Every structure is written in C-alpha cells, then in structure tokens.
DOMISE-946458 format. One record per residue (C-alpha): x, y, z; residue in three letters. Coordinates in Angstrom, 2 decimals, padded with zeros to 5 digits, m for minus. Each point is the difference from the previous one (the first is absolute). Example, Ala and Ser with C-alpha at 12.3 -4.5 7.8 and 13.67 -1.06 7.14 Angstrom:
<fivexs>
012.30 / m004.50 / 007.80 / ALA .
001.37 / 003.44 / m000.66 / SER .
</fivexs>
This chain:
<fivexs>
022.73 / m006.82 / 032.08 / MET .
002.18 / m002.85 / m001.23 / ILE .
002.69 / 000.70 / m002.59 / ASP .
m001.44 / m001.93 / m002.96 / ARG .
003.13 / 000.41 / m002.11 / GLU .
002.13 / m001.43 / 002.79 / ARG .
m002.42 / m002.91 / 000.39 / LEU .
000.20 / m000.70 / m003.71 / GLU .
003.81 / 000.00 / 000.10 / SER .
m000.08 / m002.51 / 002.88 / ILE .
m002.41 / m002.33 / m001.82 / VAL .
002.04 / 000.22 / m003.20 / ARG .
003.19 / m000.75 / 001.93 / ALA .
m001.71 / m003.06 / 001.48 / ALA .
m000.87 / m001.09 / m003.52 / GLY .
003.66 / 000.28 / m001.00 / GLN .
001.07 / m002.13 / 002.97 / ILE .
m002.40 / m002.70 / m001.19 / ALA .
001.04 / 000.38 / m003.64 / LEU .
003.67 / m000.44 / 000.92 / SER .
m000.84 / m003.56 / 001.17 / SER .
m002.59 / m000.88 / m002.64 / TRP .
000.75 / m003.27 / m001.82 / PRO .
m001.42 / 001.53 / m003.16 / GLY .
003.28 / 001.91 / m000.26 / HIS .
002.03 / m003.15 / 000.62 / GLY .
000.54 / 000.49 / 003.73 / HIS .
000.22 / m002.95 / 002.37 / ALA .
m002.67 / 000.16 / 002.71 / LEU .
m000.56 / m001.75 / 003.31 / ASP .
m003.65 / m000.97 / 000.43 / SER .
m002.00 / m002.42 / 002.13 / TRP .
m003.57 / m000.72 / 001.12 / ASP .
m001.23 / 001.66 / 003.21 / LYS .
m002.63 / m002.72 / m000.10 / ASP .
m001.15 / m002.27 / m002.84 / PRO .
m000.84 / 002.04 / m003.07 / GLY .
001.03 / 003.32 / 001.59 / ASN .
003.44 / 000.98 / m001.34 / PRO .
002.31 / 002.73 / 001.23 / VAL .
003.45 / 001.11 / m001.10 / SER .
002.97 / 001.82 / 001.43 / ALA .
m001.04 / 002.96 / m002.13 / ALA .
m003.41 / 000.20 / 001.74 / ASP .
001.75 / 000.27 / 003.35 / LEU .
002.58 / 002.55 / m001.22 / ALA .
m002.72 / 002.26 / m001.42 / VAL .
m002.01 / m000.35 / 003.20 / ASP .
002.92 / 001.08 / 002.19 / VAL .
000.73 / 002.98 / m002.28 / PHE .
m003.60 / 001.19 / m000.10 / LEU .
m000.53 / m000.37 / 003.73 / LYS .
003.04 / 002.16 / 000.72 / ARG .
m000.66 / 002.66 / m002.64 / GLU .
m003.75 / 000.33 / 000.52 / LEU .
000.45 / 000.24 / 003.76 / ALA .
002.42 / 002.87 / m000.56 / ALA .
m002.41 / 001.67 / m002.42 / LEU .
m003.01 / m000.22 / 002.35 / LEU .
000.95 / m001.11 / 003.52 / PRO .
m003.59 / 000.16 / 001.26 / SER .
m001.24 / m002.71 / m002.37 / ALA .
m000.32 / m003.65 / 000.97 / GLY .
001.08 / m002.95 / m002.14 / TRP .
m001.69 / m003.05 / m001.53 / LEU .
001.96 / m002.04 / m002.52 / SER .
m000.16 / m003.49 / m001.44 / GLU .
003.58 / m000.70 / 001.06 / GLU .
m000.06 / 001.42 / 003.55 / THR .
m001.53 / m001.63 / 003.08 / ILE .
m003.20 / 001.88 / 000.78 / ASP .
000.24 / 002.36 / 002.97 / ALA .
m003.33 / 000.76 / 001.74 / PRO .
001.08 / 003.57 / 000.78 / ASP .
m000.75 / 000.87 / m003.63 / ARG .
m003.65 / 000.20 / 001.08 / LEU .
000.72 / 002.84 / 002.42 / ASP .
000.63 / 002.76 / m002.54 / GLY .
m001.96 / 001.51 / m002.86 / GLY .
002.75 / m000.35 / m002.61 / LEU .
001.63 / m003.16 / m001.30 / ILE .
002.26 / m001.08 / m002.84 / TRP .
m001.42 / m003.00 / m001.85 / LEU .
002.78 / m001.77 / m001.89 / VAL .
000.54 / m003.00 / m002.24 / ASP .
003.74 / 000.09 / m000.79 / PRO .
m000.44 / m002.14 / m003.11 / ILE .
m003.55 / m000.78 / m001.03 / ASP .
000.11 / m002.82 / m002.53 / GLY .
002.96 / m001.88 / 001.50 / THR .
m000.67 / m003.04 / m002.22 / ARG .
000.54 / 002.06 / m003.15 / ASP .
003.02 / 001.67 / 001.62 / PHE .
001.66 / m003.32 / 000.84 / ILE .
m000.72 / m001.39 / m003.47 / ARG .
001.53 / 003.02 / m001.74 / GLY .
m003.34 / 001.27 / m001.27 / ARG .
m000.87 / 003.72 / 000.13 / PRO .
m003.43 / m000.27 / 001.68 / GLY .
001.06 / 001.30 / 003.44 / TRP .
m000.01 / 003.33 / 001.79 / ALA .
000.99 / 001.76 / 003.20 / VAL .
m003.24 / 001.14 / 001.68 / SER .
m000.20 / 002.80 / 002.59 / VAL .
m003.10 / 001.73 / 001.38 / ALA .
m000.44 / 002.58 / 002.73 / LEU .
m003.24 / m000.64 / 001.88 / VAL .
m001.82 / 002.42 / 002.31 / SER .
m003.01 / m001.00 / 002.13 / ALA .
m000.49 / m003.16 / m002.05 / GLY .
000.19 / 001.69 / m003.43 / ARG .
002.95 / 000.29 / m002.41 / PRO .
001.28 / 003.54 / m000.54 / LEU .
002.86 / m000.81 / m002.38 / LEU .
000.83 / m003.11 / m001.98 / GLY .
003.05 / m000.80 / m002.11 / MET .
001.03 / m002.99 / m002.10 / LEU .
003.44 / m000.29 / m001.53 / ASP .
000.33 / m002.68 / m002.67 / ALA .
003.52 / 000.65 / m001.31 / PRO .
000.19 / m003.19 / m002.07 / ALA .
m002.97 / 001.39 / m001.96 / ARG .
001.20 / 003.61 / 000.01 / GLY .
m003.13 / 001.09 / 001.89 / GLU .
m000.54 / 002.27 / 002.98 / PHE .
m003.56 / 000.44 / 001.23 / TRP .
m001.34 / 002.32 / 002.67 / HIS .
m003.33 / 001.17 / 001.31 / GLY .
m001.00 / 002.68 / 002.48 / GLU .
m003.36 / 000.05 / 001.75 / ALA .
m002.25 / 002.59 / m001.59 / GLY .
002.54 / 000.99 / m002.65 / HIS .
000.22 / m002.85 / m002.52 / GLY .
002.55 / m002.57 / m001.05 / SER .
002.77 / m000.27 / m002.58 / TRP .
002.35 / m002.42 / m001.75 / ARG .
003.34 / 001.42 / m001.11 / ASN .
m001.46 / 003.48 / 000.37 / GLY .
m003.09 / m000.63 / m002.14 / LEU .
m003.40 / 000.42 / 001.64 / ARG .
m001.95 / m003.24 / 000.21 / LEU .
m003.63 / m000.49 / m001.02 / VAL .
m001.38 / m003.39 / 000.99 / ALA .
m002.03 / m002.36 / m002.12 / SER .
m003.51 / 001.23 / m000.72 / GLN .
m001.35 / m003.24 / m001.44 / ARG .
m003.78 / m000.22 / 000.28 / GLY .
m000.66 / m003.76 / m000.27 / GLU .
001.52 / m002.96 / 001.82 / LEU .
000.02 / m002.38 / m003.00 / PRO .
003.16 / 000.67 / m001.97 / GLY .
001.80 / 001.60 / 002.94 / ALA .
003.79 / m000.30 / m000.05 / ARG .
001.42 / m001.87 / 003.01 / VAL .
003.69 / m000.63 / 000.76 / PRO .
000.02 / m003.80 / m000.01 / ALA .
001.82 / m002.93 / m001.55 / ASP .
m003.43 / m001.53 / m000.67 / ALA .
m003.57 / 000.47 / 001.21 / VAL .
m002.31 / m002.69 / 001.44 / PRO .
m002.91 / m001.24 / m002.06 / GLN .
m002.42 / 002.05 / 002.11 / ALA .
001.82 / 003.12 / m001.17 / ASP .
000.52 / m000.98 / m003.62 / ALA .
m001.51 / 003.33 / m001.11 / ASP .
003.00 / 001.85 / 001.47 / LEU .
003.20 / 000.71 / m001.95 / VAL .
003.39 / m000.97 / 001.50 / PRO .
002.83 / 002.52 / m000.35 / VAL .
003.60 / 000.01 / 001.24 / ASP .
000.26 / m000.94 / 003.68 / ARG .
002.92 / 001.23 / 002.12 / PRO .
000.48 / m001.96 / 003.23 / ASN .
m000.31 / 003.21 / 002.03 / SER .
m003.60 / 000.60 / 001.08 / ILE .
000.91 / 003.67 / 000.38 / ALA .
000.96 / 000.23 / m003.67 / LEU .
m003.16 / m001.85 / m001.04 / ARG .
m002.13 / 002.55 / 001.89 / ILE .
002.06 / 002.79 / m001.55 / ALA .
m000.88 / m001.39 / m003.44 / MET .
m003.64 / 000.96 / 000.69 / VAL .
001.19 / 003.51 / 000.90 / ALA .
001.82 / 000.21 / m003.33 / ALA .
m002.94 / m001.39 / m002.04 / ASP .
002.05 / m003.09 / m000.89 / GLU .
m002.49 / m002.24 / 001.81 / ALA .
m003.66 / 000.39 / 000.91 / ASP .
m000.20 / m002.34 / 002.99 / LEU .
002.30 / m001.54 / 002.60 / VAL .
m001.43 / m002.31 / 002.65 / ALA .
001.55 / m002.30 / 002.59 / THR .
m001.97 / m002.46 / 002.10 / LEU .
002.30 / m000.74 / 002.92 / ARG .
001.15 / 001.56 / 003.23 / TRP .
002.67 / 002.58 / m000.74 / GLY .
001.98 / 002.61 / 001.87 / TYR .
m000.28 / 003.76 / 000.07 / GLU .
003.58 / 000.51 / m001.18 / TRP .
m000.80 / m001.79 / m003.28 / ASP .
m002.63 / 002.52 / m001.07 / ILE .
000.29 / 003.25 / 001.97 / GLY .
001.96 / 002.04 / m002.53 / ALA .
m001.58 / m001.48 / m003.13 / ALA .
m003.56 / 000.32 / 001.30 / ALA .
000.57 / 003.73 / 000.53 / LEU .
001.55 / 000.37 / m003.46 / ILE .
m002.97 / m001.76 / m001.61 / ALA .
m002.59 / 001.91 / 002.01 / ARG .
001.59 / 003.34 / m000.82 / GLU .
m000.07 / m000.94 / m003.68 / ALA .
m003.77 / m000.53 / 000.26 / GLY .
m000.25 / m003.76 / 000.62 / ALA .
m002.26 / m001.66 / 002.56 / ALA .
002.02 / m001.94 / 002.58 / VAL .
m001.43 / m002.18 / 002.80 / THR .
000.46 / m003.37 / 001.60 / ASP .
m001.44 / m003.06 / m001.78 / ALA .
m003.43 / 000.62 / 001.55 / PHE .
m000.19 / 003.61 / m001.16 / GLY .
000.79 / 001.43 / 003.44 / GLN .
002.43 / 002.89 / 000.60 / PRO .
003.63 / m000.79 / 000.70 / LEU .
001.39 / 001.19 / 003.32 / ASN .
003.63 / 000.08 / 001.08 / TYR .
002.06 / m000.32 / 003.18 / ASN .
m002.45 / m002.47 / 001.49 / LYS .
000.96 / m002.29 / 002.88 / ARG .
m000.28 / m002.90 / m002.45 / ASP .
001.58 / 001.53 / m003.12 / PRO .
m001.93 / m002.15 / m002.47 / ARG .
m002.98 / 000.31 / m002.30 / ASP .
m001.79 / m002.67 / m001.97 / PHE .
000.92 / 000.74 / m003.57 / GLY .
000.19 / 003.19 / m001.99 / VAL .
m002.15 / 001.05 / m002.93 / LEU .
001.13 / 002.91 / m002.18 / ALA .
m001.89 / 000.89 / m003.15 / SER .
m001.61 / 002.65 / m002.10 / SER .
m002.82 / 001.48 / 002.10 / PRO .
m002.76 / m001.12 / m002.37 / ALA .
000.80 / m003.73 / 000.23 / ILE .
000.89 / m000.17 / 003.68 / HIS .
m003.43 / m000.99 / 001.31 / ALA .
m000.35 / m002.69 / m002.68 / ALA .
003.44 / m001.40 / 000.87 / ALA .
m000.85 / m000.11 / 003.72 / VAL .
m003.26 / m001.78 / m000.78 / ALA .
001.68 / m002.55 / m002.28 / ARG .
002.67 / m000.82 / 002.56 / LEU .
m002.17 / 000.12 / 003.15 / ALA .
m000.71 / m003.72 / 000.35 / GLU .
003.60 / m000.98 / m000.73 / ARG .
001.32 / 002.63 / 002.41 / ALA .
m002.33 / m001.09 / 002.77 / ARG .
000.96 / m003.67 / m000.40 / HIS .
003.74 / 000.68 / m000.04 / LEU .
m000.16 / 002.43 / 002.93 / ALA .
m001.87 / m002.60 / 002.05 / GLU .
002.62 / m002.59 / m000.88 / GLN .
002.71 / 002.38 / 001.21 / GLY .
001.82 / 000.01 / m003.31 / GLN .
</fivexs>
C-alpha cells in the first residue's frame, strides 16, 4: 500500500517549488508558448522534474504520463501510472493569479486510486481516495446536490445566451480547481466542450466523484485513463440530479465540436 502521507508531502513540496516562482509574489518568471495559445513556464518544467523523480522513488512500479514529459508508450505495459499536471492553470500562474494547482493522480487499471491537488496560492490542499471520500484542508467534502439545471452555478466569466438560465461564479483558470468546486458545493456544474487530456482531470474527477458528484465526458460516458490516446472529448461534472439534463442540453454542441476536431 502506498504511503499516503509521503505522497502528500511530495505534492505539497511541488506546490512550494511552483509558489517560489509565482509572479503573484513578485518573482520574475521565464515563460513561452509551446504552440500558439499553449503557454508553459520554467516553473512547470521544474515541478515536473521534481515530481518524476520523487514519485518514481515512492512507487517504482508505476508508469508516468505528464503534460510536460514526452509520452513513452511503455506506460501502457503496467497496471499503475502516475498522471501529472505540474501546474494546471498555467495562464493564471503566469499572470500572477491564484487559480492554479499541482495535480497528481495514481491510476490503476484505468481508474484513479488517489488524487491530490495543491493550490498553495489559495491555501488549499485537496485529496480524494477511491471508495473513501475526499477532503479539502482536512474537511470532508460533500458535492452539490442541486436538483434543477436552471439556476445552476457554473464557473465562468460569462455564459452564452443559450445558457442564460445558469449563474456564473468565480472561474479559476485551472480546470482541476473548477471541477473541485463542484466537490466543495461551490459550483453545481462544470462542462468543457473540447478535446482535453487525462492529466488535466484525473485527480479532480476522483475528488469530485468521491464527494458525490457525477463526472463523465461531455457525452455522459465514463472517463477512462492511461489510454493509448490520452484524450477525452470534454468533461462534465455536476450534482447527480442535473447531470442528465446537462448532457442533453450540450449534446448537439458537443457533437458538432467533436466532429470539427475542436
């Protein structure tokens, strides 16, 4: 059995490495675009190197899949894998905003066993354990139980006219933190309609699910991890009672965007 306390100390240490370079504390930061609209910083790479070394020492049998490491096909050979986003929400990180987090999940046979998010700029540490629940700063989480889609809180700067019956709330850049908001009953619905990567959502999806939320892809299908193509089309996390209605509302949009390859 993995040493959960040791894992937590590693994830927190990674958060401190990131925080020590965060422009929000006045630090200078090297950053650039990996490709147009896809930023990365020196801090992302430093956290990635640290986590790869420390997590390999903690559990040598586990493979590795990270946003900032070239994918190695041998990750498919084993049952265990670390799923890592060194800094989820890099745009907020670079701009000195607090909406970012270090995201680490341990996946077994395509399902997350443990998930941790460290958001030190927000003073938040989240973790979930399959079958045992999820917590923020030591407090047990109970997800949104909203019963109707109209009036649902969504982390968004604004909502489109088709969703004018939804209520925008604070939106961190990190998709992991937005999903975690559903786990903490600070949002009722989070939905993305684009191709995204497993490392963005692995830890947060477990945290939300263990708090009682429904979590699927944009079409309402189960999320699987450590796939040959490590992508899913969208994520939809919500209170269980509104999940089917949200899937139905978004179905046509999701289908169109998926076909367009967006």
